C-alpha positions as a printed Julia matrix, in Angstrom:
60×3 Matrix{Float64}:
 21.5   -20.43  -20.74
 17.72  -20.39  -20.5
 15.01  -18.46  -22.32
 12.07  -17.28  -20.21
  8.95  -16.11  -22.02
  7.62  -12.9   -20.49
  4.52  -12.9   -22.69
  2.52  -15.52  -24.55
  4.15  -16.42  -27.88
  3.01  -18.66  -30.76
  5.79  -20.0   -32.96
  4.1   -22.01  -35.68
  2.44  -24.94  -33.91
  4.45  -24.33  -30.7
  2.7   -22.3   -28.01
  4.56  -20.78  -25.06
  2.83  -19.16  -22.11
  4.08  -16.35  -19.92
  6.61  -17.82  -17.48
  7.57  -20.84  -19.62
 11.32  -21.55  -19.63
 13.35  -23.38  -22.3
 16.86  -24.65  -21.62
 19.32  -23.87  -24.43
 21.92  -26.5   -25.23
 24.45  -27.29  -27.95
 21.97  -29.18  -30.13
 18.57  -27.48  -30.17
 17.18  -24.87  -29.52
 19.53  -21.98  -30.21
 19.18  -18.21  -30.1
 21.29  -15.47  -31.7
 20.81  -11.75  -32.17
 19.3   -10.68  -35.51
 19.05   -6.92  -34.94
 17.96   -4.41  -32.29
 14.42   -5.83  -32.12
 14.65   -9.55  -32.87
 16.48  -12.77  -32.08
 16.87  -15.66  -34.49
 15.41  -18.58  -32.53
 15.81  -22.12  -33.87
 13.43  -24.49  -32.14
 13.06  -28.13  -33.21
 14.87  -27.39  -36.44
 12.65  -24.47  -37.49
 13.84  -20.85  -37.53
 11.67  -18.13  -36.0
 12.19  -14.4   -35.59
 11.48  -13.83  -31.91
 10.81  -10.32  -30.62
 13.28   -9.38  -27.87
 10.54   -7.87  -25.7
  8.79  -11.25  -25.47
 11.66  -13.12  -23.78
 14.28  -12.76  -21.08
 17.65  -14.54  -21.37
 18.73  -16.14  -18.1
 22.38  -17.0   -17.4
 22.04  -19.96  -15.05
């Protein structure tokens, strides 16, 4: 699975631009649903609450 950013997002010191894609794997990063508005996104060992409207999950 891949995560595509559909808007610019700053997660701590990590900056993602619109169109950036991150490949999810078994180690890191990971994403799970928190509630109707947010995902729990663990990137490089740090947990972030990521708004669902800022990303698109790709099944490739």
